[in-house]
C-alpha positions, 0 to 999 in steps of 0.5 A: 500500499505504501509503495502504491501511495508513493507511486500515485503521489509522484504521478499526481505531482507530475501532472500538476507541474508546469511544462517548461518552455522549449530552449532555443538552440545556441547559435554556432560561433562564426568560423575564423578565416585562416590568417593571410600569409605575409608577403616575404617581399613586403619589406622592399616597399619602404627603404630602411632608415640608416642608423646613427653613424658612429662618432668619428674618433681621430688619432692624437699625435705628440711631438718631441725634439732631440738636441741633434734636431731629430723630430720624434712623432708619437701616437699611442694605441694600447689595445694590442701589443704592437708598435710601428717604428719608422724613419721619415725623410724630408727629401723625396723624388722632387729633390732629384737633380735635373736629368737624374730622375729616380736617384732618390728612390735608388738611394733609399732602396740602397739603405736596405742593401746592407747596413751596420756591417751586415750584407743584404742577406744578413740584414734581411735575416736579422729582421726576419728573426723578429718576424718582420720585413721592413717596408719602404716608400718614396714619393715626391715630397719624402721617403719612409722606412719602417717595420711593425713589430711586437712591443717586446721586439721594439728595441732590437727592431730600432737597433736594426733601423738605426743601422739602416738609416745611419750606417748603410754599406753602399756596396758597389756590388749591391748597387749594380744589382739594385740598379739593374733590377730597377732598370729592368722594372722600368723597361717592363713598365714601358709596355703599360699604357698607364705608365706611359700616360703618367710620364707624359702627363707630368711633363705636360702639367709641370714641365721637365725642369720642375721638381714634380715634372719627372716620375719618382722612379725615373726613366730608363734613360735617367736610371742608366746614368746614375752612379754609386757616387750620385747615390752617396752624394744624395745621401750626404746632402739629404739624410740627417737628423734635422731632416728626419723624424722617428715615428713611433705609434701603437703600444707606446707612450711619449716617454718611451718613444723619446727614450728609444729615440735618444738611445738609438739616434741621440748621437746621430750627426749630419748637415742635411736640412729639409729642402725648399718648397717646390715652386708653383708651376705656370698654368697656361691655356692648352695649346696642344694635346700630348700623345704617346702612340702605341699601335694596335691598342684596344683602349686609349688611356686618357689623362686630363689635368692641370696644376692644382694646389698645395696642402694648406691652401684655403681652397683645399677642402672645397676643391676636394669636394668638387673633384669628388662630385666630378669624379671621385666616387662611383656615382660621380658625374664623370663615371656615371656618364662614361661608364653607366650611360655610354659604356665607353669604359670600366671606370673614370675618375678624378682626384686632387693631389695636394703636396708640399708644393702645388700638386696635380689635379687629374681626370682619367680613364681608359676608354675603348679605342673605337670611342676615343673621340666621343669619350674625350668629347664627354670629358670636355662636356662634363667640364663645361657643365660645371658652370652650366649645371651647378653642383647640387646639394645632394651631390655635395652632401654625398661627397661630404659624407663619403669623404669624412666617413672614409677617415677611419680607414686611414688609421685601421692599423698601426702601419696606416697610422705610421705612414699617415704621421710620416705624411704630416712630416713630409708636408710640414703640416700641424699635428691636428691636420686631420681634425682640420681636414674634417672641419674644413670638409664639414664647413665648406659651403655650396657657394665655395665649392661651386666657385672653386669648381668653376675656377679649377675645372676650366677645360681651357686650362686642362692639359690633355694626354692620350696613349693609344693607336696613332690612326685612331687618335689622328682620325677621331681626335684630330678634327675636334680642334682641341689643339695640335697633336704633339707626339711624345717619345716617352723613354723610347715608347715610340712616336709615329712616323714623321709623315703622320706626326701632328696631323689635324 
């Protein structure tokens, strides 16, 4: 009965309950679309912005003088145990007597042909025992010999260097061998159009009698005449403590450098003094084209230039910027025209070379022989366009930035640091010269650069030198009315037959 009552009660309650409203079915969530794949080339749509350039840090230099007149130049760089030691000489190829071109280079190279009682082989071995080989460079304004050594080997390296500079052997046998070697190099170089063009160019711009009018290495005709007595006279006249500087850079202090200088060069004696500054050459209007004929050449080497200026001239930095815009980097006017637009050459350039005296301002290129005339026309047109198409602000800033940012490369190594210090000595510049240069490049105004460009890049004042096939030059260049074709026989390179010479 209880179970029946319970069941009836459940049924009665169930029948009295309210029926619930039906619930709506839930709306399904929208299906998300798969993400679109990113375009891997999208970054090309916007040029990346350059980062902040690093601060330019220039080396600092210190100077000292010994009682005998020797200059000591020091720059400390202590990051590595390396020292570069060298001796800079104030006389270079510009001091060669007339008709004795190459004497300075031959004399300085003889310093490494035995010294201090050692013959050539013994001297080489002594340096090799220190893990080094001395380097030597000779330029118009001076010469430099030096070595890079571990700091612990600086003393023995300086002892050898002192013997090289102060006690050269000047053996007759070594002199004849060295002279023959240089003569052979010169004769071999006569096959190079670039070498021939350089020799003709110096004559055209400076003249034979000017100190800068001959190549530092000489020519076969002058080298053949040099004697051992000539070398000894050059050495006695131009090498001595008052005309030299000991360069010590790297892992060293000024005090240590001076101590080394006194130890190895303090008792050095000599009457030599720095030579006078070479005089400024004349810069007359062009009247002729200097031509070196080389039959059968597939290219014509072109040099166009004039005397420029000396280091320290007020126009130096503005002219450097102007020549850089004109032909000093890949995007320059001359290169973009002759190479990129015309396809006449692999490259064309321009440079200003300030020296102790007035150095050359040079434009250059090796062009296809079949476009010799058109290429030369483009040289002249670009020069004329300096006035007709003034330098733009974009061109100027690109040149300025490129020049200033190149300075750290000059001092990457202690070798580079040492050679640049030596250049300051040759050219008699103050120790803050590199800071002056950067400041001058930064401050040069567009008006100054344009004025200097128009003054120095005047095509009428530019001498022209061509090395190439005579038929091509006479046929393509003769009718251009740029001047008479004047054949030059550079050290026997070969002038054309008399019937062809000078035809217009």
